[in-house]
Backbone as numpy.savetxt, mean C-alpha at the origin, in Angstrom:
# Nx Ny Nz CAx CAy CAz Cx Cy Cz
2.41 4.83 21.46 2.92 3.52 21.12 2.52 3.50 19.62
1.27 3.74 19.37 0.84 3.51 17.91 1.42 4.63 17.00
1.67 5.62 17.44 2.50 6.29 16.57 3.80 6.13 16.40
4.60 5.66 16.98 5.76 4.87 16.75 5.67 3.67 15.74
4.75 2.96 16.30 4.60 1.87 15.01 4.34 2.33 13.74
3.30 3.31 13.83 2.98 3.84 12.21 4.26 4.57 11.68
5.03 5.46 12.39 6.45 5.90 11.86 7.31 4.63 11.43
7.21 3.52 12.12 8.27 2.64 11.90 7.43 1.66 10.39
6.25 1.73 10.23 5.62 1.07 9.25 5.88 2.05 8.09
5.77 3.31 8.18 6.04 4.31 7.17 7.56 3.88 6.48
8.54 3.87 7.47 9.95 3.53 7.11 10.11 2.41 6.21
9.54 0.99 6.83 9.54 0.05 5.93 8.97 -0.15 4.89
7.50 0.93 4.52 6.90 0.87 3.50 7.63 1.51 2.23
8.76 2.73 2.70 9.44 3.23 1.87 10.66 1.99 1.10
11.19 1.21 2.13 11.96 0.16 1.59 11.21 -0.64 0.78
10.17 -1.31 1.00 9.35 -1.92 0.31 9.26 -1.33 -1.17
8.73 -0.16 -1.30 8.62 0.35 -2.45 10.05 0.76 -3.36
11.09 0.70 -2.80 12.15 0.85 -3.24 12.81 -0.57 -3.77
12.48 -1.60 -3.03 13.09 -3.02 -3.40 12.15 -3.52 -4.61
10.66 -3.03 -4.53 9.86 -3.36 -5.72 10.20 -2.83 -7.03
10.81 -1.47 -7.18 11.10 -0.94 -8.36 12.64 -1.69 -8.60
13.32 -2.31 -7.95 14.60 -2.96 -8.33 14.21 -4.09 -8.98
13.30 -4.89 -8.13 12.70 -6.04 -8.66 12.17 -6.33 -9.95
11.16 -5.24 -10.26 10.53 -4.85 -11.65 11.18 -4.63 -12.30
12.54 -4.07 -12.48 13.20 -3.45 -13.58 13.69 -4.39 -14.65
13.16 -4.26 -15.81 13.31 -5.11 -16.78 12.68 -6.70 -16.69
11.77 -6.92 -15.80 11.24 -7.87 -15.28 9.60 -8.24 -15.43
9.28 -9.34 -15.78 7.70 -9.96 -15.76 7.35 -9.55 -14.56
6.23 -8.68 -14.79 5.35 -8.27 -13.60 4.59 -9.58 -12.79
3.83 -10.15 -13.44 2.95 -11.40 -12.77 3.87 -12.16 -12.10
4.96 -13.02 -12.55 5.70 -13.83 -11.66 6.18 -12.86 -10.37
6.69 -11.74 -10.68 7.48 -11.10 -9.15 6.17 -10.98 -8.45
5.15 -10.38 -8.83 3.78 -10.26 -8.03 3.41 -11.54 -7.29
3.38 -12.42 -7.80 3.14 -14.16 -7.72 3.95 -14.40 -6.28
5.40 -14.31 -6.79 6.32 -14.72 -5.76 5.90 -13.74 -4.46
5.91 -12.29 -4.84 6.18 -11.84 -3.25 4.55 -12.05 -2.80
3.73 -12.50 -3.15 2.51 -12.75 -2.36 2.74 -14.39 -1.93
3.36 -15.19 -2.56 3.58 -16.55 -1.99 4.96 -16.29 -0.98
5.89 -15.58 -0.86 6.80 -15.29 0.29 5.90 -14.49 1.59
5.22 -13.56 1.13 4.45 -13.00 2.33 3.71 -14.37 2.91
2.86 -15.12 2.13 2.25 -16.12 2.79 2.95 -17.21 3.50
4.20 -17.29 3.07 5.32 -18.36 3.91 5.39 -17.64 5.34
5.69 -16.29 5.42 5.97 -15.51 6.70 4.88 -15.89 7.56
3.54 -15.85 6.97 2.38 -16.02 8.25 1.85 -17.28 8.48
2.21 -18.52 7.29 1.63 -19.81 7.55 2.09 -20.06 8.81
3.17 -20.19 9.24 3.80 -20.90 10.64 2.46 -20.38 11.78
2.21 -19.04 11.65 1.60 -18.47 12.80 -0.06 -19.00 12.46
-0.41 -19.13 11.24 -1.72 -19.79 11.09 -1.83 -21.45 11.93
-1.04 -21.86 11.27 -0.67 -23.36 11.66 -0.64 -23.62 13.29
0.33 -22.93 13.96 0.74 -22.76 15.27 -0.71 -22.54 16.08
-1.49 -21.55 15.47 -2.40 -20.88 16.46 -3.88 -21.82 16.41
-3.78 -22.74 15.36 -4.70 -23.61 15.18 -4.69 -24.81 15.61
-3.32 -25.26 15.86 -3.04 -26.60 16.40 -2.25 -26.48 17.57
-2.35 -25.47 18.29 -2.18 -25.51 19.86 -2.02 -24.38 20.62
-1.29 -24.22 21.69 -1.61 -22.99 22.25 -0.09 -22.23 22.60
0.88 -22.30 21.85 1.96 -21.62 21.93 1.71 -19.96 21.81
1.00 -19.72 20.80 0.90 -18.15 20.53 -0.33 -17.85 21.04
-0.98 -18.53 22.20 -2.22 -17.80 23.07 -1.44 -16.60 23.66
-2.24 -15.50 23.33 -1.78 -14.29 24.49 -1.00 -13.41 23.79
-0.65 -13.98 22.58 0.61 -13.24 21.97 0.09 -12.41 20.86
1.05 -11.15 20.36 0.69 -10.46 19.21 0.61 -11.34 17.91
0.73 -12.44 17.80 0.99 -13.29 16.77 -0.12 -14.04 16.52
-0.84 -14.29 17.59 -1.83 -15.59 17.56 -2.78 -15.08 16.49
-3.43 -15.94 15.58 -4.25 -15.65 14.39 -5.61 -16.51 15.09
-6.61 -15.57 15.15 -8.33 -15.97 15.58 -8.55 -16.89 14.42
-9.40 -17.73 14.98 -10.18 -18.75 13.98 -11.57 -17.82 13.40
-12.17 -18.41 12.46 -13.30 -17.88 11.86 -13.71 -18.39 10.79
-15.14 -18.66 10.53 -15.66 -19.38 9.59 -15.73 -18.62 8.11
-16.82 -19.10 7.40 -16.86 -18.39 6.30 -17.56 -16.91 6.34
-18.33 -16.69 7.22 -19.07 -15.61 7.67 -18.02 -14.20 8.04
-16.54 -14.91 8.27 -15.76 -13.78 8.64 -14.83 -13.70 7.23
-14.36 -15.10 6.83 -13.25 -15.21 5.78 -13.83 -14.53 4.16
-15.18 -14.14 4.18 -15.75 -13.36 2.99 -15.14 -12.03 3.01
-15.28 -11.86 4.22 -14.57 -10.26 4.20 -13.16 -10.15 3.94
-12.70 -11.06 4.39 -10.84 -10.95 4.17 -10.71 -11.41 2.72
-11.24 -12.01 2.31 -11.50 -12.47 0.65 -11.38 -11.00 -0.32
-12.53 -10.33 0.25 -12.95 -9.38 -0.52 -11.77 -8.22 -0.16
-11.36 -8.25 0.90 -10.08 -7.34 1.19 -8.60 -7.69 0.43
-8.59 -8.98 0.23 -7.57 -9.54 -0.80 -7.53 -8.98 -2.02
-9.00 -9.11 -2.63 -9.45 -8.86 -4.05 -8.82 -6.99 -4.11
-9.45 -6.48 -3.46 -9.17 -4.97 -3.37 -7.83 -4.73 -3.54
-6.99 -5.21 -2.50 -5.59 -5.18 -2.46 -4.77 -5.32 -3.46
-5.31 -6.50 -4.08 -4.37 -7.41 -5.26 -4.86 -6.45 -6.33
-5.82 -5.95 -6.66 -6.09 -5.10 -7.86 -5.28 -3.92 -7.64
-5.07 -3.34 -6.58 -4.19 -2.21 -6.33 -2.83 -2.48 -6.86
-2.44 -3.56 -6.62 -0.99 -4.19 -6.43 -0.82 -4.24 -7.98
-1.60 -5.10 -8.73 -1.58 -5.24 -10.21 -1.23 -4.01 -10.99
-2.27 -3.10 -10.85 -2.00 -1.69 -11.12 -0.74 -1.02 -10.99
-0.42 -1.14 -9.73 0.63 -0.19 -9.23 2.10 -0.79 -9.68
2.10 -2.21 -9.76 3.37 -2.80 -10.08 3.68 -2.75 -11.48
2.54 -2.56 -12.10 2.77 -2.32 -13.76 3.35 -1.02 -13.96
2.46 -0.01 -13.26 3.04 1.54 -13.19 4.19 1.72 -12.77
4.69 1.22 -11.79 6.04 1.61 -11.44 7.08 1.07 -12.10
7.04 -0.29 -12.55 7.91 -0.83 -13.58 8.07 0.54 -14.83
7.22 0.96 -15.35 7.45 1.97 -16.42 7.62 3.26 -15.94
7.30 3.76 -14.71 7.82 4.99 -14.20 8.82 5.46 -13.32
9.41 6.55 -13.26 10.37 6.94 -12.28 9.71 6.80 -10.90
10.60 6.22 -9.84 10.15 6.27 -8.38 9.83 7.52 -7.76
10.55 8.54 -8.49 10.33 10.01 -7.92 8.80 10.34 -8.11
8.43 9.95 -9.36 7.06 10.08 -9.74 6.03 9.37 -9.33
6.24 8.11 -9.04 5.29 7.29 -8.46 5.11 7.64 -7.06
6.05 7.81 -6.06 5.77 7.94 -4.70 5.09 9.10 -4.40
5.17 10.48 -5.01 4.35 11.40 -4.75 2.77 11.19 -5.09
2.28 10.34 -6.00 1.19 10.28 -6.39 0.71 9.17 -5.47
1.31 8.33 -4.79 0.92 7.23 -4.03 0.76 7.96 -2.66
1.25 9.05 -2.29 1.20 9.81 -1.27 -0.04 10.58 -0.97
-0.78 10.73 -2.15 -2.06 11.50 -2.18 -3.11 10.61 -1.58
-2.83 9.24 -1.21 -4.00 8.44 -1.01 -4.97 8.76 0.32
-4.16 9.59 1.59 -5.20 10.03 2.44 -5.92 10.96 2.11
-5.63 11.83 1.12 -6.55 12.63 0.66 -7.79 11.76 -0.21
-7.83 10.88 -0.90 -8.56 10.14 -1.27 -9.69 9.22 -0.27
-8.92 9.03 0.77 -9.67 8.33 2.05 -10.54 9.59 2.39
-10.04 10.43 2.75 -11.09 11.52 3.35 -12.00 11.83 2.29
-11.87 12.28 1.04 -12.77 12.35 0.03 -14.00 10.89 0.15
-13.30 9.82 -0.03 -14.08 8.70 0.55 -14.97 8.84 1.60
-14.49 9.19 2.72 -15.21 9.26 4.09 -16.36 10.25 3.87
-16.08 11.52 2.96 -16.90 12.31 2.85 -18.07 11.80 1.79
-17.89 11.11 0.93 -18.87 10.43 0.23 -19.53 9.33 0.88
-18.86 8.09 1.47 -19.52 7.29 1.75 -19.85 7.39 3.51
-19.36 7.87 4.14 -19.54 8.12 5.51 -20.48 9.62 6.18
-20.45 10.27 5.01 -20.98 11.37 5.15 -20.05 12.51 6.08
-18.91 12.27 6.28 -17.88 12.85 7.14 -17.80 14.30 6.67
-17.63 15.34 7.36 -17.26 16.82 6.91 -16.10 17.19 6.92
-15.31 17.34 6.05 -14.15 18.44 6.29 -13.99 19.52 6.89
-13.11 19.85 7.67 -12.83 21.00 8.42 -11.94 22.09 7.29
-11.76 23.28 7.90 -10.74 24.17 6.84 -9.34 23.26 6.65
-8.92 23.07 7.89 -7.35 22.27 7.75 -7.39 21.29 6.63
-8.47 20.55 6.81 -8.55 19.31 5.88 -8.69 19.80 4.43
-9.43 20.74 4.17 -9.90 21.19 2.88 -8.52 21.71 2.40
-7.69 22.32 3.19 -6.38 23.09 2.74 -5.53 21.94 2.28
-5.45 20.59 3.05 -4.72 19.65 2.95 -5.07 19.07 1.13
-6.55 19.09 0.93 -6.78 18.53 -0.14 -6.25 19.29 -1.23
-6.46 20.68 -0.94 -6.29 21.75 -2.32 -4.74 21.39 -2.45
-3.96 21.38 -1.37 -2.45 21.29 -1.46 -1.97 20.01 -2.43
-2.68 18.94 -2.00 -2.54 17.60 -2.78 -2.90 17.68 -4.39
-3.98 18.34 -4.62 -4.40 18.58 -6.12 -3.16 19.46 -6.67
-2.89 20.71 -5.91 -1.85 21.58 -6.64 -0.62 20.70 -7.01
-0.41 19.81 -5.90 1.14 19.21 -6.29 0.94 18.13 -7.16
-0.35 17.77 -7.31 -0.39 16.63 -8.39 -0.21 17.20 -9.98
-1.04 18.72 -9.95 -0.61 19.43 -11.03 0.73 19.88 -11.32
1.43 20.25 -10.36 3.11 20.46 -10.32 3.64 19.17 -10.93
3.55 18.16 -10.20 4.26 16.79 -10.65 3.88 16.45 -11.94
2.67 16.68 -12.58 2.49 16.69 -14.35 3.36 17.34 -14.80
3.81 18.74 -14.44 4.78 19.55 -15.13 5.99 19.14 -14.97
6.22 18.44 -13.82 7.78 17.98 -14.02 7.88 16.58 -14.72
6.70 16.00 -14.95 6.77 14.63 -15.84 7.03 15.09 -17.00
6.46 16.24 -17.57 6.68 16.33 -18.95 7.95 16.62 -19.17
8.83 17.12 -18.66 10.27 17.34 -18.87 11.10 16.02 -18.92
10.46 14.68 -18.53 10.99 13.44 -18.86 10.06 13.01 -19.88
9.21 13.80 -20.38 8.46 12.91 -21.43 7.29 11.99 -21.16
6.83 12.52 -19.92 5.72 11.76 -19.50 4.45 12.80 -19.41
3.16 12.45 -20.11 2.12 12.97 -20.27 1.26 12.76 -19.38
0.85 13.31 -18.18 -0.17 12.50 -17.18 -1.57 12.32 -17.59
-1.95 13.17 -18.93 -3.25 12.99 -19.37 -3.18 12.00 -20.08
-2.13 11.66 -20.88 -2.33 10.47 -22.06 -1.52 9.26 -21.61
-0.62 9.19 -20.76 0.23 8.29 -20.09 -0.68 7.09 -19.45
-0.94 5.72 -19.85 -1.76 5.02 -19.54 -0.96 4.36 -17.99
0.45 4.51 -18.02 1.08 3.95 -16.86 0.90 4.99 -15.53
0.56 6.45 -15.84 -0.01 7.26 -14.80 -1.36 7.06 -14.34
-2.01 6.56 -15.21 -3.49 6.38 -14.83 -3.26 5.01 -14.17
-2.66 3.80 -14.36 -2.60 2.87 -13.71 -2.09 3.32 -11.99
-1.10 4.12 -11.95 -0.65 4.38 -10.63 -1.73 5.23 -9.77
-2.47 5.93 -10.49 -3.56 6.69 -10.06 -4.75 5.72 -9.65
-5.29 4.64 -10.31 -6.04 3.76 -10.21 -5.56 2.88 -8.67
-4.25 2.71 -8.72 -3.56 1.67 -7.59 -4.01 2.72 -6.28
-3.36 4.05 -6.57 -3.99 4.77 -5.30 -5.40 4.83 -4.90
-6.18 4.94 -5.97 -7.69 4.77 -5.54 -8.13 3.80 -4.71
-7.59 2.44 -5.49 -7.85 1.34 -4.77 -7.32 1.22 -3.43
-6.17 1.74 -3.30 -5.27 1.60 -2.31 -6.26 2.59 -1.04
-6.73 3.70 -1.41 -7.77 4.31 -0.70 -9.07 3.70 -0.28
-9.49 2.88 -1.33 -10.77 2.11 -0.94 -10.23 1.13 0.19
-9.07 0.45 0.24 -8.79 -0.49 1.06 -8.73 0.29 2.45
-8.06 1.51 2.38 -7.96 1.75 4.05 -9.33 2.12 4.56
-10.44 2.60 3.49 -11.82 2.55 4.41 -12.05 1.34 4.62
-11.99 0.56 3.93 -12.34 -1.22 4.36 -11.76 -1.47 5.54
-10.39 -1.35 5.59 -9.69 -1.41 6.85 -10.44 -1.13 8.44
-10.68 0.22 7.95 -11.47 0.89 8.95 -13.03 0.11 9.43
-13.58 -0.39 8.56 -14.50 -1.28 8.51 -14.46 -2.32 9.26
-13.17 -3.14 8.94 -13.01 -4.45 9.35 -12.56 -4.49 10.92
-11.61 -3.25 11.13 -10.85 -3.31 12.36 -11.77 -2.71 13.57
-12.63 -1.30 13.17 -13.39 -0.62 14.18 -14.60 -1.92 14.70
-14.68 -1.59 16.24 -15.41 -2.72 17.29 -17.02 -2.44 16.67
-17.78 -3.29 17.01 -19.15 -3.60 16.65 -19.92 -2.13 16.72
-19.87 -1.87 18.17 -20.37 -0.76 18.90 -20.16 0.61 17.98
-18.97 0.60 17.18 -18.84 1.77 16.31 -19.15 1.53 14.76
-19.84 0.51 14.76 -20.26 0.09 13.31 -19.40 -0.66 12.48
-18.44 -1.46 13.11 -17.48 -2.20 12.39 -17.80 -3.66 12.59
-16.51 -4.56 12.20 -16.60 -5.90 12.37 -15.84 -6.24 13.42
-14.89 -5.50 13.78 -14.04 -5.92 15.10 -13.10 -7.25 14.98
-12.78 -7.52 13.49 -11.77 -8.61 13.14 -10.53 -8.71 13.93
-10.20 -9.68 14.25 -8.83 -9.59 14.54 -7.52 -9.46 13.47
-6.81 -8.88 14.26 -6.03 -7.82 12.95 -4.86 -9.15 12.45
-4.47 -9.93 13.03 -3.62 -11.08 12.64 -4.58 -11.80 11.72
-5.82 -12.29 11.97 -6.27 -12.69 11.16 -6.82 -12.30 9.71
-6.81 -11.08 9.76 -7.11 -10.22 8.30 -5.78 -10.51 7.56
-4.65 -9.97 8.19 -3.43 -9.89 7.61 -3.03 -11.03 7.15
-2.71 -12.19 7.94 -2.33 -13.43 7.67 -3.32 -14.29 6.37
-4.43 -14.16 6.55 -5.07 -14.73 5.60 -5.34 -13.95 4.31
-5.52 -12.89 4.16 -5.69 -11.87 3.06 -4.39 -12.44 2.11
-3.01 -12.46 3.01 -1.87 -13.04 2.05 -2.21 -14.21 1.43
-2.62 -15.25 1.99 -2.98 -16.49 1.80 -3.92 -16.60 0.33
-5.24 -15.57 0.37 -5.96 -15.41 -0.74 -5.22 -14.86 -2.02
-4.47 -13.78 -1.36 -3.94 -12.95 -2.46 -2.99 -14.07 -3.37
-2.09 -14.70 -2.65 -1.06 -15.75 -3.13 -1.85 -16.79 -4.39
-3.29 -17.19 -3.87 -3.95 -18.33 -4.77 -4.50 -17.48 -5.93
-5.11 -16.32 -5.78 -5.42 -15.40 -6.73 -4.33 -15.40 -7.83
-3.30 -14.98 -7.36 -1.95 -14.62 -8.19 -1.45 -15.87 -8.77
-1.50 -17.18 -8.57 -1.33 -18.40 -8.90 -2.30 -18.83 -10.38
-3.93 -18.33 -10.23 -4.39 -18.35 -10.98 -4.16 -17.46 -12.24
-3.63 -16.30 -11.88 -3.03 -15.09 -12.80 -2.13 -15.92 -13.60
-1.19 -16.24 -12.83 0.12 -16.68 -13.48 -0.09 -17.89 -14.23
-1.08 -18.65 -13.86 -1.33 -19.67 -15.03 -2.16 -19.58 -16.02
-3.18 -18.99 -15.88 -4.27 -18.45 -16.80 -3.50 -17.59 -17.84
-2.63 -16.16 -17.22 -2.44 -15.01 -18.43 -1.19 -15.26 -18.36
-0.17 -15.55 -17.78 1.06 -15.13 -17.82 1.86 -16.54 -18.75
1.50 -17.53 -18.09 2.34 -18.65 -18.65 2.13 -19.21 -20.00
0.79 -19.21 -20.46 0.76 -19.46 -22.04 1.35 -18.48 -22.85
1.73 -17.10 -22.43 2.40 -16.17 -23.50 3.62 -15.78 -22.95
4.08 -16.62 -21.97 5.65 -15.87 -21.48 6.52 -16.19 -22.51
6.81 -16.93 -23.35 7.64 -17.02 -24.23 7.60 -16.00 -25.18
6.87 -15.28 -25.26 6.46 -13.96 -25.98 6.47 -12.52 -25.29
6.61 -12.53 -24.09 6.61 -11.35 -23.38 8.04 -11.12 -22.55
7.97 -10.16 -21.75 9.29 -9.89 -20.94 9.36 -11.01 -20.01
10.78 -11.62 -20.21 10.95 -12.63 -19.43 11.17 -12.47 -17.99
11.03 -13.42 -17.14 10.97 -13.61 -15.95 12.37 -13.84 -15.51
13.27 -12.98 -14.74 14.57 -13.15 -13.88 14.74 -13.11 -12.36
15.12 -13.94 -11.71 15.06 -13.88 -10.39 16.32 -13.02 -9.84
16.03 -12.22 -8.83 16.67 -11.36 -8.12 16.30 -11.37 -6.68
17.30 -11.25 -5.74 16.93 -11.00 -4.64 16.23 -9.85 -3.55
16.12 -8.78 -4.63 15.28 -8.31 -4.03 13.79 -8.45 -3.74
13.23 -9.54 -4.50 11.90 -9.91 -4.58 11.76 -10.50 -3.29
12.63 -11.12 -2.44 12.61 -11.61 -1.10 12.23 -10.26 -0.39
13.00 -9.30 -0.77 13.19 -8.26 0.09 12.01 -7.21 0.35
11.20 -7.44 -0.91 9.75 -6.78 -1.16 9.01 -7.53 0.04
8.81 -8.59 0.09 8.06 -9.53 0.90 8.23 -9.04 2.08
9.39 -9.00 2.68 9.68 -9.32 4.13 9.43 -7.79 4.79
9.83 -6.53 3.56 9.47 -5.28 3.96 8.01 -4.89 4.21
7.37 -5.55 3.45 5.74 -5.57 3.19 5.27 -6.27 4.52
5.53 -7.26 4.76 4.83 -8.31 5.58 5.27 -7.39 6.95
6.49 -6.75 7.09 6.80 -6.12 8.59 6.18 -4.83 8.42
5.98 -3.91 7.48 5.39 -2.68 7.36 3.56 -2.82 7.76
3.15 -3.82 7.30 1.47 -4.29 7.20 1.34 -4.62 8.89
2.31 -5.47 9.22 2.34 -5.76 10.58 2.42 -4.87 11.67
3.37 -3.90 11.35 3.27 -2.71 12.32 2.04 -1.80 11.89
1.52 -1.79 10.71 0.02 -0.93 10.53 -0.76 -1.55 11.13
-1.04 -2.96 11.27 -2.28 -3.60 11.63 -2.05 -3.51 13.13
-0.91 -3.45 13.91 -0.85 -3.24 15.29 -1.37 -2.37 15.89
-0.61 -1.11 15.06 -0.90 0.13 15.55 -2.34 0.66 15.52
-2.94 -0.03 14.67 -4.85 0.36 14.56 -5.77 -0.48 15.70
-4.75 -1.87 15.89 -5.45 -2.46 17.24 -5.55 -1.94 18.44
-4.52 -0.86 18.66 -4.19 -0.44 20.09 -5.20 0.85 20.46
-5.39 0.90 21.78 -6.35 1.98 21.94 -6.30 3.31 21.61
-7.15 3.92 21.26 -7.03 5.42 20.94 -6.33 5.66 19.60
-5.99 4.66 19.01 -5.21 4.68 17.60 -6.05 5.47 16.59
-5.80 6.31 15.71 -6.52 7.12 14.93 -6.22 6.61 13.32
-7.09 5.94 12.60 -6.98 5.55 11.35 -6.21 6.56 10.41
-6.87 7.64 10.46 -6.89 9.00 9.58 -5.33 8.95 9.75
-4.90 9.22 11.16 -3.56 9.53 11.51 -2.32 8.69 10.75
-2.78 7.52 11.39 -1.83 6.46 10.84 -1.89 6.21 9.34
-2.97 6.27 8.52 -2.72 6.51 7.05 -1.64 7.28 6.63
-2.03 8.40 7.33 -1.16 9.79 6.56 0.37 9.59 6.94
0.71 9.08 8.30 2.05 8.69 8.56 2.70 7.52 7.53
1.73 7.03 7.34 2.47 5.75 6.43 2.67 6.19 5.03
2.16 7.31 4.67 2.49 7.88 3.21 3.66 8.82 3.47
4.20 8.88 4.54 5.73 9.40 4.74 6.61 8.47 4.11
6.11 7.41 3.68 7.34 6.49 3.02 7.75 6.81 1.96
6.99 7.92 1.35 7.63 8.57 0.08 8.96 9.24 0.11
9.10 9.65 1.66 10.37 10.43 1.55 11.69 9.29 1.49
11.50 8.14 1.88 12.38 7.08 1.73 12.59 6.64 0.45
11.22 6.57 -0.26 11.37 5.90 -1.57 11.96 6.88 -2.60
11.76 8.29 -2.01 12.32 9.45 -2.98 13.46 9.35 -2.88
14.31 9.09 -1.81 15.89 9.25 -1.40 16.56 7.92 -2.39
15.85 6.71 -2.15 16.44 5.66 -2.88 16.42 5.95 -4.47
15.21 6.67 -4.91 15.12 6.88 -6.40 16.32 7.89 -6.59
16.66 8.75 -5.88 17.88 10.22 -6.11 18.98 9.02 -5.76
19.33 8.21 -5.03 20.60 7.74 -4.66 20.96 6.49 -5.46
20.03 5.55 -5.70 20.47 4.20 -6.21 20.12 4.07 -7.71
18.96 4.68 -8.28 18.50 4.71 -9.45 18.59 5.87 -9.87
19.33 6.93 -9.70 20.07 8.43 -10.34 19.05 8.84 -11.43
17.60 9.19 -10.74 16.48 9.58 -11.39 16.67 11.21 -11.45
15.96 11.54 -12.53 16.34 12.84 -12.75 15.29 14.00 -12.46
15.71 15.37 -12.80 14.61 16.75 -12.46 14.51 16.61 -10.79
15.38 16.15 -10.13 15.09 16.09 -8.49 14.76 17.18 -7.85
15.22 18.48 -8.21 14.80 19.71 -7.50 13.22 20.05 -7.54
12.71 19.84 -8.94 11.57 20.23 -9.18 10.54 18.93 -8.43
11.22 17.55 -8.57 10.13 16.89 -7.98 10.17 17.20 -6.24
11.40 17.64 -5.72 11.40 17.85 -4.38 10.43 18.78 -4.09
10.11 19.95 -4.65 9.20 21.13 -4.49 7.89 20.23 -4.43
7.59 19.38 -5.47 6.23 18.59 -5.33 6.27 18.05 -4.24
7.17 17.02 -4.00 7.12 16.08 -2.81 6.81 17.00 -1.64
7.63 18.31 -1.35 7.54 19.09 0.06 5.77 19.57 -0.06
5.10 20.07 -1.12 3.89 20.37 -1.22 3.09 19.22 -0.69
3.36 17.74 -1.29 2.48 16.61 -0.71 2.50 16.59 0.80
3.79 16.65 1.39 3.78 16.60 2.63 3.21 17.70 3.43
3.31 18.63 3.10 2.54 19.91 3.73 1.12 19.78 3.66
0.67 19.14 2.54 -0.82 18.87 2.72 -1.13 17.98 3.74
0.07 16.82 4.06 -0.19 15.78 4.93 -0.25 16.35 6.42
0.57 17.20 6.49 0.72 18.09 7.95 -0.50 18.45 7.93
-1.36 19.11 6.83 -2.50 20.13 7.31 -3.88 19.02 7.63
-3.76 18.10 6.88 -4.53 16.75 6.86 -4.54 16.27 8.23
-3.48 16.01 8.82 -3.27 15.62 10.34 -3.44 16.68 11.36
-3.32 17.87 11.26 -3.70 18.81 11.96 -5.29 18.90 11.90
-5.83 18.72 11.03 -7.40 19.05 10.93 -8.32 17.55 11.26
-7.18 16.51 11.48 -7.81 15.08 11.95 -7.30 14.97 13.29
-6.61 15.80 13.98 -6.79 15.44 15.30 -7.39 15.90 16.19
């Protein structure tokens, strides 16, 4: 069951990336990101209210557990990590082709493994090292493909924003492992709905501050904001993808390493969107790069099973 949920999460995540690219096309980044966090908060707010004021959701997968500051402080940190990743990722995606961004984001499981190696002292086996090597090689190949479109991976700051977003996303994945793992395994054993619903609320509040302090005073001299219905699609697909992700992690025998790798399969969906709807260039070379990334993910999955 957790594998099916992971694959559903990957498909929804690919749609999320594609809608995000459309929403950011020629648009102001900060208000788009604020609206995404706002709509995501509105999705989960009824579950928070119903769980706190009655028993209608008791025993269901939508029930949000209660908790004091000793719990919420960890959720606030989760929101800060994810939002920092999103800010970098949104700015990078606005200025780069989706067929470049997707394969870079797909290297996150490699970063998670390296993080586990450094932080938790885990050891990589031969299959995992092969996966890491393929991911690094695919990144070098992708940089060659980018040069054909005038993108210099070493000097383009949008590329470094995407890399930074991927790295913070990997940190978030490791932190999820700590939040969701039971206490006997060294984690906090937090309720998944408490984490997902409240971190969206905290993100919205943080983005409201950024919107008011950073964007609004200069909005007349920067890229204007325009409404597009894809902004709602971003929030809906992300909320559904994350719900599937957290639900899969909460099931017995679920392996966070496998779930994270499957979720990176979303790059296939976003790549197809980039080719079919955004008419991006140099697709054959990028498809080879993508195939190397996916092969690396297969090696990581074999080594982690």
